[in-house]
Phi, psi and omega in degrees: 000132182294131178282146183290156175295148176254093186245024183297330184264001180270113178244173177301323179292314180292324175301316180295313184295321186282343186237007186300320184281316182293322184259001179052056185275149168224142187268116185265319184207170175074038182297334183288344179265029183297337180268005178301140178218177177291143176290149181300324181294318179296321180290322180297319183282342185287126177277338177200177180297340178299332179280355185248350180224138177180176174300164180307125185215104183287346178282335178234068184288350182270007175261176180285118187261134182242125177261121173251193180297315178299323181290322178293320179293324176296315181297320183283345177277346183287149173283162183308321181294319178291321177301313181301315182294317182288325177295317180300316177297322180292319184279342191297325182268011172056067176298152183303323179188166175239145182230125175259115186249190179066017183068016180288158175263129181294143178293149184300323180297316179301314176302315180298313180296320178294321180294317180291326184264001184057041178260115181302132180238115177254155175235141182224137176275354179283155178298149180299323179296318181288324179297314178299315181300313184291322181288327175293320175295320181298313183294324178298318185287311185284335186256004186296136171306136184229155176204148176251124183240150182273129177157190176247121182253126188226161169259109181242114181054036178080010179240136179284120186235126174259122178262117180241172182153166180298160177295138174093005179276347177102027180300313182292321176298319177298317177300316180298319176294320178295321176299317179293342178266009175101002179271171188245146178266132173260307185203149176236140174079301180234127183237127177269119178249141178224135178269104185266356180199175180305322181228030182237108177244118184257136178249137180226165177262139174299140184309323183292335182255006187299133175075000187258142176225126180260120179242132180301128180095331183254336180085210182276135178243135175271096189297325182291320181289321185282313188257344183102172182304323186288352184268358179232156178228146178283319184203156177211154173278131182285121177240335187211140175243124177256119179257121177273126180235153179289161185297327183269015176292113186289345182272001183288131181251118188291320181228080184294123179281314180270144179296140179263148180208158176234136179283126177230110180057038178083006180238130181285126178252130177307143178218153173224151179252132179235126178280139179264122179207156181301136180087351182273132177275093187292329180295316180297315180299316177300313180298320177296320180295320177296313182296323180292322178293322178300315179297320175298323180291336175272002177093011181253113182243105186298320181295315179297322179297315178302313181296326178290321176300315179302315181299315179298319182294320179293320179295323180294314183297318179296321179297317179297322177296317180296321179293324179292326180289326178294325177290000000 
């Protein structure tokens, strides 16, 4: 189940400040409503940010309403009585703000109602469609469910891979070896993940740890300085979790028939377990796990193909036995 957006700290003031330059916003009326925000019920019912921003819609008056040229023309064609009724219905559920886009001038009645009800009214010279698109992306970004996980997050063969495991298993050393083999570091120790879409979880490095890798005995290493710009990444989509486990881990399954996964922010992420033991080349094993995951994403499952071969062989042997009995 998709987790709801976290928009408790998004007010009309923060929205205006964060988008004033990109959307060329100006505040026309309703300055007293600077602390207006989305109602908790509206956020809870919203499946995505698309449900919270859109063109003028009197069926959903509690979302952020955007007036473009068609909406302004529709409003101006109404008689005074209908204007009053529809404005009252629009303002009654206290939307966070109203935005008049396409460079249109807000009608005097609209300005008056917003001023009296302390509803922020913004004006933008940007097209209504672009205003809606940008605000939806903005709300998705600032309100995305987030979690911080322990491990080393890397770009391996173009796939975002999180290496996890107990302390002392050598996660950072494995990360360093993978970097020396041409892969990229996103974050070490603490990784910030945000769910930016139904199946999109993005991982970033906290600013204080950017480009740093801590290796026991060596201390902090600046990967960008040592290996160059191509050895670090700003962000990656999480696609695979590699769990390092000790050799005596009783839960380890040597040949898992069913695909393994770990829930991250309400979305299952493929996972594999790799035992740590003397003499095992973990870097090669991780690369092999990534290559195998890429094949599975393309619909190629080696284990299922092997099981099908075995089934066909057994069926062929049974058929030969039955034929021999008949002879």
